[in-house]
Backbone bond lengths (Angstrom), bond angles and torsions (degrees), N, CA, C in turn:
res aa  C-N    CA-C-N  psi(-1)  N-CA   C-N-CA  omega(-1)  CA-C   N-CA-C  phi
1 M - - - 1.504 - - 1.485 107.94 -
2 K 1.202 117.14 -45.03 1.618 125.24 -176.07 1.521 105.46 -64.67
3 R 1.397 117.80 -42.72 1.447 117.19 -178.83 1.467 112.16 -64.89
4 I 1.419 120.32 -40.08 1.424 131.51 -177.53 1.595 106.33 -56.67
5 F 1.434 110.04 -49.68 1.418 118.90 -177.32 1.512 110.26 -61.54
6 T 1.201 115.08 -43.12 1.517 122.95 -178.18 1.415 109.33 -63.90
7 A 1.410 118.09 -43.34 1.433 123.48 179.30 1.591 109.86 -60.83
8 I 1.349 112.74 -43.16 1.481 116.23 -172.85 1.583 102.89 -66.45
9 I 1.269 121.86 -43.76 1.475 124.79 -174.57 1.515 107.38 -65.18
10 G 1.297 120.18 -36.71 1.396 123.89 176.55 1.525 112.91 -67.22
11 L 1.386 117.15 -43.93 1.418 121.08 176.95 1.599 111.46 -61.52
12 A 1.303 114.35 -40.62 1.500 119.38 -176.41 1.559 106.23 -66.27
13 S 1.351 114.46 -47.32 1.427 118.76 175.03 1.573 116.09 -50.42
14 A 1.339 110.01 -45.19 1.512 118.62 -177.65 1.581 107.03 -68.25
15 L 1.228 112.86 -45.19 1.545 114.03 178.38 1.491 112.98 -61.60
16 A 1.329 121.27 -38.69 1.397 125.17 -176.86 1.541 106.97 -72.40
17 S 1.415 118.82 -37.69 1.461 116.82 174.09 1.518 115.51 -67.27
18 F 1.360 112.83 -37.02 1.418 119.92 -179.36 1.622 106.13 -63.75
19 S 1.289 114.37 -41.93 1.431 119.09 -176.98 1.511 111.91 -68.63
20 S 1.329 114.12 -40.97 1.545 121.92 172.83 1.547 110.08 -58.93
21 H 1.302 116.60 -44.87 1.552 117.76 -176.88 1.477 105.79 -70.92
22 A 1.314 120.10 -37.91 1.489 127.52 177.64 1.578 110.90 -58.60
23 E 1.327 116.94 -44.00 1.388 118.47 179.02 1.491 110.09 -73.41
24 E 1.321 121.44 -36.38 1.389 123.06 176.92 1.499 114.50 -66.20
25 S 1.362 113.13 -36.86 1.415 120.68 177.98 1.482 111.55 -64.68
26 R 1.518 115.90 -43.39 1.432 117.74 178.40 1.504 112.24 -67.43
27 L 1.393 113.86 -32.38 1.433 113.78 -178.76 1.642 110.06 -67.16
28 I 1.320 115.35 -44.45 1.490 122.40 178.72 1.465 108.82 -61.78
29 S 1.321 119.97 -41.26 1.399 125.28 177.71 1.572 113.10 -63.93
30 G 1.353 110.84 -41.20 1.473 112.51 176.24 1.450 112.78 -64.48
31 M 1.366 114.84 -39.27 1.478 118.07 -172.55 1.658 110.30 -70.03
32 K 1.334 111.93 -34.94 1.444 117.33 176.80 1.490 110.74 -69.19
33 E 1.396 118.01 -35.83 1.423 123.68 -178.08 1.533 107.85 -64.24
34 H 1.277 116.96 -41.14 1.480 122.36 -175.76 1.432 113.87 -98.13
35 G 1.521 116.75 9.02 1.333 118.45 176.77 1.468 124.01 67.11
36 V 1.338 115.96 25.69 1.449 127.52 -174.14 1.625 106.71 -83.91
37 F 1.283 117.63 113.40 1.439 125.67 177.03 1.615 111.36 46.10
38 N 1.296 114.78 36.40 1.409 119.11 174.06 1.462 121.89 -87.35
39 T 1.400 112.04 -6.47 1.491 117.85 173.67 1.613 107.96 -140.59
40 V 1.159 115.10 163.18 1.578 122.97 172.71 1.395 110.07 -127.98
41 E 1.383 114.32 138.25 1.421 119.91 178.04 1.628 107.01 -117.53
42 I 1.262 115.01 132.29 1.493 120.80 169.46 1.580 108.36 -103.51
43 A 1.241 115.73 129.62 1.480 118.40 -173.20 1.543 113.81 -136.47
44 A 1.324 116.05 146.44 1.426 122.23 173.46 1.548 108.44 -113.82
45 N 1.278 118.27 140.39 1.453 120.49 178.92 1.436 115.04 -139.16
46 I 1.301 116.12 151.72 1.479 125.63 -178.96 1.528 108.29 -134.03
47 G 1.272 121.55 138.32 1.396 125.46 178.24 1.547 112.97 174.91
48 T 1.401 115.88 -149.30 1.474 116.83 -168.04 1.631 106.35 -80.14
49 T 1.287 117.22 -8.02 1.531 116.17 176.07 1.497 109.09 -94.82
50 G 1.384 115.48 -1.02 1.549 117.68 179.41 1.455 111.23 108.63
51 L 1.313 115.17 -144.44 1.481 127.15 173.33 1.574 112.31 -97.93
52 G 1.275 113.84 143.46 1.485 115.24 -177.47 1.482 114.55 -154.50
53 L 1.366 117.04 164.01 1.351 129.88 167.78 1.470 117.10 -120.17
54 E 1.253 120.11 144.35 1.553 123.99 -176.88 1.491 107.46 -138.89
55 V 1.422 108.13 148.42 1.537 117.63 167.86 1.533 103.13 -120.80
56 A 1.282 119.84 138.21 1.476 125.57 -176.32 1.464 111.20 -138.87
57 S 1.450 117.16 148.76 1.357 117.28 174.26 1.549 104.59 -157.86
58 P 1.373 120.05 150.03 1.359 121.93 -173.71 1.512 111.53 -75.18
59 M 1.402 118.96 136.96 1.445 121.93 178.43 1.488 112.76 -90.46
60 T 1.342 114.59 -31.73 1.476 121.00 179.07 1.588 102.49 -150.36
61 E 1.367 113.11 -171.43 1.412 112.79 174.21 1.479 116.74 -75.57
62 W 1.345 116.98 -11.57 1.433 117.98 176.87 1.526 116.91 -124.81
63 A 1.424 112.44 19.47 1.591 115.33 177.07 1.514 107.57 -148.68
64 K 1.321 114.98 147.99 1.397 122.45 179.11 1.546 106.36 -129.71
65 L 1.405 116.76 142.15 1.371 123.77 171.58 1.593 111.20 -97.28
66 R 1.308 114.97 140.98 1.500 119.89 178.10 1.521 107.39 -134.68
67 V 1.215 112.07 136.18 1.537 122.06 -176.45 1.535 105.30 -134.77
68 G 1.383 115.84 129.16 1.420 114.73 174.12 1.535 112.18 -169.12
69 F 1.376 115.05 -167.43 1.419 119.77 178.86 1.508 106.38 -139.86
70 D 1.337 114.66 156.82 1.510 124.06 174.60 1.556 111.12 -135.89
71 C 1.325 110.13 149.41 1.505 117.95 -177.93 1.552 105.66 -136.96
72 M 1.255 119.96 129.26 1.472 126.77 178.16 1.425 108.38 -82.04
73 P 1.378 123.16 124.25 1.447 124.90 168.82 1.459 114.53 -52.50
74 K 1.292 126.78 150.48 1.354 129.66 175.41 1.488 114.05 -82.73
75 F 1.494 112.29 130.59 1.359 117.64 177.74 1.650 105.41 -143.39
76 K 1.203 116.22 162.53 1.594 115.33 -177.72 1.515 110.71 -117.90
77 R 1.269 109.87 146.28 1.592 121.03 169.37 1.437 106.66 -129.10
78 N 1.402 116.59 127.31 1.431 119.68 -172.04 1.541 111.75 -94.19
79 M 1.211 113.35 143.75 1.544 121.38 -176.78 1.529 104.11 -139.52
80 E 1.413 112.47 159.18 1.378 121.79 -177.33 1.538 111.74 -139.92
81 F 1.270 114.95 142.49 1.523 118.84 177.13 1.584 107.60 -135.37
82 P 1.332 119.32 131.46 1.419 119.86 173.86 1.590 115.10 -70.55
83 I 1.334 112.23 141.17 1.537 112.55 170.88 1.448 108.15 -101.52
84 E 1.360 117.45 125.36 1.463 125.10 -171.39 1.507 109.80 -126.86
85 N 1.247 112.43 158.24 1.600 117.99 171.60 1.599 103.36 -99.73
86 Y 1.275 112.24 152.10 1.480 118.73 171.26 1.418 116.70 -146.47
87 I 1.320 116.78 156.14 1.363 125.77 -177.00 1.545 112.91 -120.77
88 G 1.220 126.08 104.67 1.434 128.77 -171.94 1.476 106.00 68.38
89 D 1.335 122.11 -113.86 1.363 126.84 -175.31 1.542 109.11 -114.60
90 Q 1.309 120.44 19.95 1.444 126.13 -174.65 1.552 109.51 -122.18
91 L 1.352 114.87 132.27 1.422 118.39 174.16 1.514 107.53 -63.65
92 G 1.221 119.17 151.73 1.586 122.54 -176.94 1.578 108.02 -115.68
93 Q 1.325 113.66 -168.73 1.555 119.12 179.46 1.547 104.57 -140.05
94 N 1.327 111.15 32.75 1.514 112.50 -173.25 1.632 112.16 -107.39
95 L 1.209 119.52 16.51 1.518 120.38 178.68 1.394 112.46 -56.08
96 D 1.363 123.36 -38.78 1.376 128.22 -175.57 1.558 107.61 -67.54
97 R 1.365 113.66 -39.18 1.469 119.31 -176.41 1.570 106.31 -73.03
98 I 1.267 119.03 -40.09 1.501 122.32 173.51 1.433 114.82 -56.64
99 N 1.384 115.74 -48.11 1.450 124.42 -179.42 1.562 106.92 -60.91
100 E 1.378 117.84 -40.99 1.522 120.24 -177.19 1.552 105.38 -66.33
101 M 1.305 118.06 -41.62 1.440 120.49 178.74 1.467 115.17 -60.29
102 M 1.387 110.22 -50.27 1.470 119.11 -176.71 1.585 107.86 -68.55
103 G 1.256 121.99 -31.73 1.447 120.91 168.29 1.366 114.52 -57.00
104 D 1.376 120.83 -49.99 1.482 128.05 175.85 1.437 113.79 -55.12
105 L 1.414 117.23 -42.28 1.403 118.34 -174.57 1.498 116.21 -85.62
106 T 1.433 113.81 -35.90 1.519 118.13 -167.76 1.485 108.74 -129.05
107 G 1.335 121.23 -14.14 1.522 120.45 -171.23 1.435 114.24 69.67
108 Q 1.283 118.19 13.00 1.515 125.50 170.04 1.498 117.56 -108.13
109 S 1.274 118.22 160.26 1.451 122.41 178.05 1.488 109.82 -141.24
110 V 1.366 113.15 168.57 1.491 124.41 -179.27 1.516 110.63 -119.27
111 A 1.383 111.05 121.61 1.501 118.57 178.25 1.548 112.54 -62.12
112 N 1.365 115.31 150.28 1.456 121.77 176.71 1.550 113.52 -70.09
113 T 1.336 116.63 -24.78 1.399 119.64 -176.90 1.536 112.24 -133.79
114 L 1.290 117.82 139.42 1.443 125.88 177.92 1.632 109.29 -102.85
115 H 1.264 112.09 116.52 1.517 118.41 177.82 1.507 112.74 -88.87
116 M 1.210 117.21 129.41 1.519 127.70 -176.60 1.523 109.66 -119.36
117 E 1.407 110.91 148.12 1.517 118.81 174.37 1.526 102.15 -122.20
118 S 1.375 111.86 128.99 1.490 117.20 169.91 1.581 115.65 -104.41
119 K 1.325 116.23 127.75 1.408 118.15 -177.12 1.497 109.46 -132.41
120 P 1.406 115.24 143.97 1.366 117.21 174.98 1.365 116.20 -70.31
121 T 1.432 120.53 148.54 1.453 124.23 177.16 1.497 109.97 -132.59
122 M 1.355 117.05 47.27 1.462 118.11 -178.24 1.490 112.90 -99.71
123 T 1.434 108.92 114.29 1.344 118.29 172.34 1.579 106.62 -132.16
124 T 1.413 115.77 121.02 1.423 122.20 -168.93 1.505 112.56 -130.59
125 F 1.324 112.14 151.61 1.445 122.44 170.28 1.493 108.63 -104.26
126 R 1.409 117.11 134.48 1.519 117.76 -177.45 1.581 107.61 -120.59
127 L 1.263 111.38 147.60 1.592 123.12 170.01 1.456 104.21 -133.96
128 L 1.330 120.04 115.56 1.455 125.46 -177.37 1.498 109.52 -132.09
129 V 1.368 113.95 148.11 1.457 119.31 172.70 1.571 106.00 -122.47
130 D 1.364 114.09 124.10 1.484 119.85 173.67 1.531 109.82 -92.60
131 V 1.240 114.94 126.42 1.522 120.80 -177.49 1.538 104.28 -112.94
132 Y 1.366 113.43 124.38 1.514 122.78 177.79 1.449 110.94 -94.27
133 P 1.373 122.86 97.51 1.477 121.73 -171.50 1.558 115.74 -78.12
134 F 1.355 112.49 -18.88 1.456 120.01 -175.36 1.433 109.44 -101.24
135 K 1.369 127.01 117.25 1.493 128.80 -179.38 1.432 109.33 -71.94
136 S 1.284 115.84 -27.29 1.561 116.08 -173.97 1.555 109.25 -98.18
137 N 1.308 113.72 -2.93 1.621 115.26 -179.43 1.463 105.03 -141.24
138 R 1.450 115.78 106.49 1.425 124.38 -177.00 1.524 112.18 -91.45
139 H 1.439 113.63 9.07 1.373 113.56 -175.27 1.569 111.82 -87.16
140 W 1.364 122.32 -37.40 1.357 126.99 178.16 1.550 114.71 -80.86
141 H 1.236 119.04 139.29 1.512 120.62 171.59 1.484 110.31 -147.67
142 I 1.350 108.45 157.81 1.488 122.08 177.97 1.488 105.67 -110.29
143 T 1.342 116.28 136.16 1.509 119.85 -176.82 1.466 113.14 -124.31
144 V 1.247 109.16 134.33 1.596 120.10 178.11 1.461 108.17 -126.31
145 G 1.383 120.42 152.75 1.451 121.54 175.21 1.533 111.15 161.13
146 F 1.367 115.31 -144.82 1.453 119.31 179.04 1.373 110.85 -159.59
147 F 1.379 115.61 158.99 1.472 127.73 170.77 1.464 109.22 -115.70
148 V 1.361 117.36 140.18 1.458 122.21 178.03 1.467 111.75 -128.32
149 G 1.405 117.25 126.97 1.470 114.52 179.82 1.565 108.06 -154.54
150 G 1.355 115.27 -168.47 1.487 117.97 173.45 1.520 111.63 -66.46
151 N 1.344 117.06 160.26 1.452 117.14 -177.33 1.551 111.03 -83.28
152 S 1.388 115.19 -8.58 1.414 121.55 175.92 1.566 109.08 -97.84
153 I 1.370 117.02 122.65 1.488 116.23 -177.17 1.543 104.18 -113.24
154 G 1.261 120.10 3.05 1.509 120.96 171.34 1.481 109.77 -168.90
155 T 1.396 113.77 146.23 1.408 123.26 -179.90 1.524 109.30 -120.05
156 T 1.394 117.77 136.55 1.393 125.63 173.44 1.488 110.28 -117.38
157 V 1.325 119.23 121.07 1.459 121.34 -174.89 1.536 107.04 -141.80
158 N 1.381 106.26 156.17 1.503 112.88 -173.58 1.595 105.67 -69.32
159 T 1.296 113.49 158.22 1.509 119.49 178.10 1.544 110.84 -76.50
160 P 1.305 114.10 153.24 1.465 111.96 177.07 1.388 120.07 -52.31
161 G 1.370 116.15 -36.47 1.480 125.08 179.64 1.473 114.76 -55.68
162 D 1.378 119.23 -24.06 1.408 123.99 -176.78 1.507 115.61 -94.76
163 M 1.359 120.36 1.09 1.371 126.37 -176.95 1.454 113.02 -56.28
164 S 1.358 117.17 -47.14 1.473 123.96 -170.38 1.495 105.98 -67.57
165 S 1.386 117.51 -38.13 1.500 123.52 178.93 1.557 109.09 -64.08
166 L 1.307 116.02 -44.81 1.372 122.23 -176.44 1.644 114.06 -63.33
167 M 1.361 107.36 -37.82 1.502 118.74 177.99 1.499 110.54 -65.81
168 S 1.424 113.63 -35.23 1.485 122.32 178.16 1.543 107.08 -65.78
169 L 1.376 114.50 -44.35 1.484 120.30 179.21 1.473 112.07 -56.96
170 K 1.355 111.99 -47.14 1.492 117.05 -179.11 1.529 113.00 -63.59
171 M 1.326 114.77 -34.72 1.477 125.47 175.28 1.549 111.84 -55.84
172 Y 1.401 105.64 -56.78 1.482 114.77 -178.77 1.543 115.37 -65.73
173 D 1.361 116.27 -32.21 1.491 119.92 170.58 1.478 112.38 -59.18
174 A 1.277 114.72 -47.07 1.549 118.96 -179.35 1.544 107.85 -66.11
175 L 1.329 118.73 -39.78 1.454 118.47 -174.69 1.512 106.26 -70.48
176 Y 1.311 119.37 -39.37 1.442 120.56 178.95 1.578 113.07 -60.40
177 H 1.306 118.34 -45.44 1.408 122.82 -179.13 1.536 111.26 -66.62
178 T 1.394 114.45 -36.12 1.483 116.14 178.61 1.438 111.33 -70.78
179 T 1.257 123.19 -42.26 1.401 124.44 -168.87 1.608 110.67 -88.03
180 T 1.254 117.38 -16.47 1.553 116.58 176.12 1.540 112.02 -93.80
181 S 1.367 119.19 4.32 1.393 118.64 176.03 1.513 110.07 -85.55
182 E 1.382 109.72 150.42 1.585 113.62 173.37 1.521 118.49 -56.12
183 E 1.402 112.43 -31.83 1.402 120.79 -177.24 1.626 110.43 -61.85
184 F 1.369 111.27 -37.01 1.506 110.66 -179.96 1.464 113.35 -71.73
185 V 1.432 117.18 -28.88 1.467 113.74 177.83 1.551 116.08 -77.93
186 N 1.470 108.63 -32.89 1.458 114.46 177.87 1.455 116.94 -72.50
187 N 1.417 119.47 -34.39 1.337 124.58 -173.19 1.669 104.09 -134.63
188 P 1.288 120.46 63.38 1.374 116.70 -177.66 1.508 117.47 -65.47
189 E 1.302 117.70 -20.56 1.518 122.11 -178.36 1.537 109.39 -66.72
190 E 1.356 114.41 -24.84 1.512 115.58 -174.86 1.589 107.84 -87.08
191 Y 1.316 114.67 -0.59 1.553 116.48 -176.29 1.539 109.85 -126.90
192 P 1.345 115.84 63.43 1.423 119.33 174.51 1.493 110.12 -62.42
193 L 1.372 124.87 123.59 1.392 126.66 178.46 1.489 113.53 -78.96
194 F 1.349 119.47 131.11 1.344 127.45 -178.20 1.507 114.18 53.22
195 G 1.444 111.73 23.01 1.494 115.03 173.25 1.479 112.62 89.82
196 F 1.422 120.56 -20.20 1.428 119.90 -177.69 1.458 119.00 -128.14
197 M 1.341 115.51 -20.23 1.585 122.90 -176.37 1.531 107.86 -85.52
198 T 1.354 115.87 114.31 1.441 122.89 177.53 1.508 111.37 -111.61
199 F 1.242 123.27 152.27 1.422 129.08 -177.11 1.577 113.55 -130.08
200 D 1.325 117.98 146.13 1.472 113.78 162.73 1.427 110.32 -90.70
201 K 1.289 126.53 -175.87 1.467 126.51 -173.15 1.539 110.57 -64.01
202 E 1.341 115.87 -42.00 1.471 115.64 -177.70 1.507 116.67 -69.36
203 S 1.349 112.58 -46.89 1.515 117.36 175.05 1.626 110.88 -62.74
204 A 1.376 117.35 -32.27 1.429 119.66 173.59 1.462 113.20 -61.42
205 R 1.326 116.41 -44.38 1.413 121.63 179.35 1.490 113.79 -66.94
206 Q 1.278 119.05 -35.65 1.433 122.07 179.05 1.527 110.42 -75.12
207 F 1.388 119.98 -33.21 1.474 120.45 171.98 1.489 112.94 -71.25
208 Q 1.363 121.49 -31.90 1.327 127.15 173.58 1.458 111.77 -61.91
209 Q 1.350 121.23 -42.97 1.427 123.53 176.49 1.521 115.68 -68.33
210 K 1.269 113.29 -29.94 1.488 121.17 174.75 1.506 111.83 -64.98
211 M 1.357 113.37 -44.08 1.481 117.02 176.23 1.497 113.65 -67.13
212 L 1.434 117.64 -39.50 1.407 119.99 178.53 1.607 112.12 -58.13
213 N 1.393 112.15 -42.70 1.339 121.75 178.80 1.513 113.29 -61.13
214 A 1.306 113.16 -37.62 1.481 117.76 -172.90 1.638 104.60 -77.69
215 G 1.299 116.93 -34.93 1.439 116.12 -176.73 1.471 116.58 94.88
216 Q 1.306 117.84 177.25 1.424 121.46 175.78 1.551 112.88 -94.08
217 L 1.247 120.45 169.76 1.481 124.64 -179.88 1.591 111.16 -122.88
218 G 1.316 115.68 146.30 1.476 117.27 -174.00 1.547 108.57 -168.88
219 I 1.334 118.86 164.60 1.376 130.50 177.12 1.446 109.58 -85.38
220 Y 1.336 123.32 106.31 1.386 125.78 -175.71 1.501 111.55 -77.41
221 V 1.311 123.82 112.05 1.401 127.44 178.48 1.512 117.54 -106.88
222 G 1.327 118.11 -9.69 1.418 120.21 -177.09 1.576 108.21 147.79
223 D 1.281 113.53 -173.49 1.366 121.57 -177.66 1.587 117.32 -105.00
224 N 1.213 121.11 145.65 1.482 123.83 177.32 1.559 106.30 -73.63
225 E 1.314 115.21 173.51 1.450 124.45 177.45 1.484 108.86 -58.40
226 D 1.306 122.00 -37.79 1.404 124.71 -174.80 1.456 112.41 -84.64
227 G 1.437 117.83 3.62 1.458 120.16 176.86 1.470 113.57 93.99
228 T 1.319 122.68 -14.28 1.416 124.44 177.58 1.489 112.32 -74.07
229 P 1.274 123.55 147.60 1.408 131.26 -179.96 1.521 112.94 -62.51
230 C 1.326 119.42 132.07 1.461 121.90 174.70 1.485 107.56 -92.58
231 M 1.384 118.05 113.97 1.445 119.02 -179.32 1.544 109.10 -119.77
232 L 1.263 111.05 130.88 1.523 121.90 -172.53 1.577 109.16 -117.82
233 L 1.337 109.92 163.10 1.472 118.70 -175.07 1.521 105.47 -130.64
234 P 1.353 110.35 156.83 1.591 111.96 171.86 1.445 109.39 -69.29
235 D 1.296 114.81 173.83 1.602 122.49 178.84 1.417 105.16 -81.53
236 E 1.295 110.72 -174.88 1.548 123.99 -173.63 1.521 111.87 -61.73
237 E 1.242 114.66 -27.73 1.538 123.16 174.42 1.526 115.14 -77.21
238 G 1.335 116.29 -12.46 1.370 118.21 -173.23 1.589 110.56 88.02
239 I 1.220 120.00 19.04 1.477 121.95 -179.86 1.566 112.30 -113.66
240 F 1.284 115.66 133.11 1.430 124.40 -179.57 1.582 108.60 -102.57
241 K 1.286 118.81 114.10 1.510 120.97 -175.92 1.470 110.44 -135.76
242 M 1.333 112.74 147.44 1.396 123.46 171.63 1.545 117.03 -126.97
243 K 1.224 125.19 151.36 1.525 121.14 -175.06 1.520 104.73 -134.84
244 T 1.336 114.84 142.30 1.494 122.25 176.40 1.556 103.71 -96.92
245 K 1.297 116.96 117.76 1.428 124.15 -171.96 1.601 114.74 -114.27
246 V 1.389 110.79 142.74 1.500 117.48 178.85 1.590 106.07 -146.97
247 N 1.202 113.91 177.67 1.513 116.51 -179.96 1.556 110.06 -67.69
248 R 1.256 118.85 147.18 1.392 123.69 174.66 1.534 116.06 -64.49
249 F 1.360 110.44 -42.54 1.542 122.37 -178.56 1.558 107.74 -93.72
250 R 1.266 113.51 123.74 1.535 115.68 -177.28 1.464 112.80 -133.12
251 P 1.372 121.13 99.37 1.369 123.58 -179.10 1.602 110.09 -59.25
252 Y 1.403 111.61 154.26 1.424 113.03 -175.75 1.493 107.77 -133.15
253 L 1.357 118.37 150.64 1.415 124.17 178.37 1.502 109.45 -150.54
254 G 1.283 118.32 125.41 1.386 120.05 -172.10 1.601 113.27 -164.56
255 F 1.267 114.19 -174.18 1.582 122.37 177.98 1.474 113.10 -138.80
256 G 1.243 120.43 164.09 1.466 122.44 179.29 1.568 111.48 -153.82
257 Y 1.263 110.78 168.62 1.515 121.37 173.56 1.494 106.92 -134.57
258 G 1.341 118.91 140.02 1.423 123.11 -178.99 1.535 114.31 -150.33
259 G 1.267 117.15 164.46 1.471 120.76 175.68 1.492 113.55 -173.58
260 S 1.341 119.17 177.54 1.341 127.36 -172.90 1.562 111.02 -80.64
261 L 1.413 111.95 136.39 1.502 113.76 172.95 1.575 113.52 -101.97
262 S 1.339 111.93 -5.83 1.579 118.57 177.82 1.531 113.27 -128.99
263 R 1.273 117.93 161.15 1.468 118.87 -178.47 1.474 113.90 -65.57
264 D 1.317 115.42 -31.65 1.469 118.47 -177.38 1.552 112.10 -82.45
265 G 1.335 117.07 -9.09 1.365 121.69 175.94 1.497 114.02 83.89
266 R 1.304 119.02 3.18 1.550 118.99 -176.05 1.615 107.96 -79.18
267 W 1.330 117.86 -37.98 1.477 114.75 174.51 1.498 113.22 -84.10
268 Q 1.288 121.46 124.73 1.505 128.41 -175.27 1.500 108.81 -125.05
269 A 1.339 113.23 144.17 1.554 124.57 172.35 1.546 107.09 -121.58
270 S 1.347 114.99 144.64 1.442 114.91 169.06 1.449 108.47 -155.23
271 F 1.363 111.77 157.34 1.586 119.00 -175.17 1.541 98.69 -119.61
272 D 1.307 121.37 137.26 1.379 129.43 171.90 1.565 115.67 -126.45
273 A 1.199 118.49 144.42 1.418 125.32 177.42 1.520 110.58 -140.52
274 G 1.305 119.10 139.30 1.427 121.92 176.91 1.513 111.02 179.23
275 V 1.326 119.21 -165.64 1.505 120.44 -177.63 1.491 105.26 -133.53
276 Q 1.397 115.85 150.97 1.371 125.89 168.19 1.508 107.34 -97.41
277 F 1.168 127.82 137.14 1.542 136.87 178.38 1.519 106.28 -97.17
278 W 1.388 118.72 86.52 1.389 117.99 -174.44 1.570 114.25 -99.94
279 G 1.264 113.53 29.92 1.479 118.24 167.30 1.492 116.08 81.98
280 G 1.294 118.78 41.84 1.479 122.64 179.12 1.518 114.87 95.14
281 T 1.265 119.30 -163.56 1.464 125.60 -177.91 1.550 106.37 -71.50
282 P 1.314 117.81 134.87 1.464 118.59 174.22 1.491 112.10 -66.92
283 K 1.367 119.36 147.44 1.476 123.28 -172.74 1.504 103.73 -110.85
284 L 1.345 112.06 133.64 1.472 122.81 174.17 1.635 104.43 -94.62
285 T 1.359 114.05 108.49 1.515 119.55 -176.88 1.455 115.38 -114.54
286 A 1.281 114.81 129.72 1.475 119.42 178.23 1.475 111.28 -73.82
287 N 1.358 119.07 172.94 1.413 125.96 -178.28 1.476 114.65 -62.55
288 D 1.391 118.02 -24.64 1.510 122.29 179.40 1.447 109.16 -94.03
289 G 1.305 120.17 1.75 1.512 119.52 179.48 1.508 114.18 100.31
290 T 1.334 117.92 -8.89 1.433 115.58 177.99 1.443 115.81 -69.26
291 V 1.398 115.40 127.06 1.463 123.67 -179.38 1.573 111.66 -81.88
292 I 1.312 113.84 108.00 1.471 115.28 -176.10 1.538 116.18 -63.71
293 N 1.419 113.51 -24.16 1.542 115.78 175.28 1.444 113.64 -61.44
294 D 1.358 119.95 -22.07 1.429 120.50 -177.86 1.443 120.74 -86.22
295 L 1.556 113.16 0.18 1.386 119.69 -177.07 1.537 112.33 -97.73
296 T 1.311 115.34 159.33 1.460 121.57 174.43 1.424 112.32 -110.47
297 N 1.400 117.74 174.69 1.514 120.25 175.43 1.496 109.59 57.94
298 L 1.395 120.90 40.18 1.421 116.55 -179.77 1.527 107.14 -81.77
299 N 1.348 113.87 160.61 1.440 118.21 178.86 1.551 109.77 -70.46
300 K 1.299 116.01 174.03 1.458 124.45 -172.33 1.529 111.22 -58.21
301 D 1.356 112.92 -55.60 1.482 117.51 177.45 1.527 118.16 -53.95
302 T 1.298 107.12 -49.46 1.565 112.42 -179.91 1.524 109.96 -62.24
303 K 1.336 115.90 -46.83 1.493 117.17 -171.66 1.493 109.07 -65.10
304 S 1.335 122.23 -37.08 1.497 126.83 178.91 1.466 105.20 -56.68
305 Y 1.412 118.25 -47.52 1.422 118.93 -175.01 1.482 112.55 -75.29
306 I 1.246 123.90 -30.88 1.502 125.01 171.56 1.484 111.46 -65.10
307 D 1.320 114.04 -43.12 1.507 117.49 -178.39 1.556 110.03 -63.78
308 L 1.400 117.63 -40.18 1.327 119.74 176.70 1.631 115.73 -63.51
309 M 1.288 114.57 -34.45 1.453 121.67 176.70 1.559 107.09 -71.44
310 K 1.354 119.79 -38.94 1.443 121.16 177.46 1.538 115.15 -62.15
311 A 1.278 111.16 -29.46 1.482 120.05 -178.37 1.555 112.97 -81.84
312 M 1.311 114.55 -2.66 1.478 120.88 179.20 1.503 116.69 -128.69
313 P 1.430 113.15 66.89 1.468 118.72 176.75 1.549 111.04 -65.20
314 V 1.404 116.66 -23.21 1.469 124.69 167.37 1.418 108.07 -119.80
315 Y 1.407 117.18 162.06 1.415 123.45 -179.49 1.544 109.28 -106.94
316 P 1.408 115.65 113.83 1.426 115.02 174.09 1.501 114.57 -63.89
317 T 1.331 118.40 127.42 1.411 123.04 -179.84 1.475 111.10 -117.74
318 I 1.305 113.40 121.82 1.465 119.85 -173.28 1.627 104.93 -134.34
319 D 1.352 117.42 125.20 1.391 123.64 -169.94 1.538 106.29 -133.73
320 L 1.386 111.84 137.66 1.432 120.87 164.94 1.525 107.26 -109.91
321 R 1.423 119.86 125.87 1.331 119.89 -170.95 1.541 113.95 -126.59
322 I 1.337 120.41 131.02 1.511 121.28 -178.93 1.523 99.92 -118.92
323 S 1.421 115.15 132.57 1.460 116.86 -179.35 1.684 110.28 -141.04
324 Y 1.260 104.90 157.08 1.466 110.61 178.26 1.601 108.78 -121.14
325 R 1.412 115.95 131.50 1.388 118.31 -174.51 1.479 112.63 -100.07
326 F 1.212 117.32 134.35 1.646 121.73 -177.45 1.604 104.05 -104.28
């Protein structure tokens, strides 16, 4: 009886295994019949998103899934900003006087102009689906999907040659705020400048008035909405940086045309065109959070950059793709 029971269990297990393999075989057969993930394409692309690599495979007879990444090669665009002194809300004419004073105190000076280099920083991941709407024509396709990347698509930073000037600007800014405070005049002995310069109350007040007459220093990038100058400073490390920001997630809609390059159909070429929706006009933002787009009276270089960004609420995406099918 035990042997019979064991045999029945074994037969049931065999039938279940056979049934499972049969179902799996039918599934695989059905996928092959309808062309689901039955081939793999490796592709290289070049276009407005830079250089990229893709892996693609058919999802059905009429749709293909593509996954890949793109990286924009580095190139530079030069920009300049004037460094100005200002008193209250008015630009001054005292930069030479400030440099003379800084030279006497520290041996350092501040340049009249800050040179900047703007570089793209676009690295994105893409997930796209090509849909072939014409059964009799497999060349044309419509593409939907998305790109994902960092929210900064470009960085503008001062050139290395301007580092010493920016450090002097930061030094002057710290000196100005220290010496124009009431604490400095009331207790000058507690504020030795540069570790060795000390003042009595009278000389401290005279030096304070000298600094007030000279004014503050900053990087002039344009005017605020109320007409006052927008003056910015480098960060704690003495670097002045701006970033062009968009949304990280960017839906995509486009179309394309492709075909075989070889008789066996393994080598393929396609051309794609579409747009990424990156959430409105890109914002050029300074290191302290100031949005340069919101300013007026921008200099020529900055205005041309902002005008270009305003003209691109969506990003035109054009790709030429060469692939090999396994």
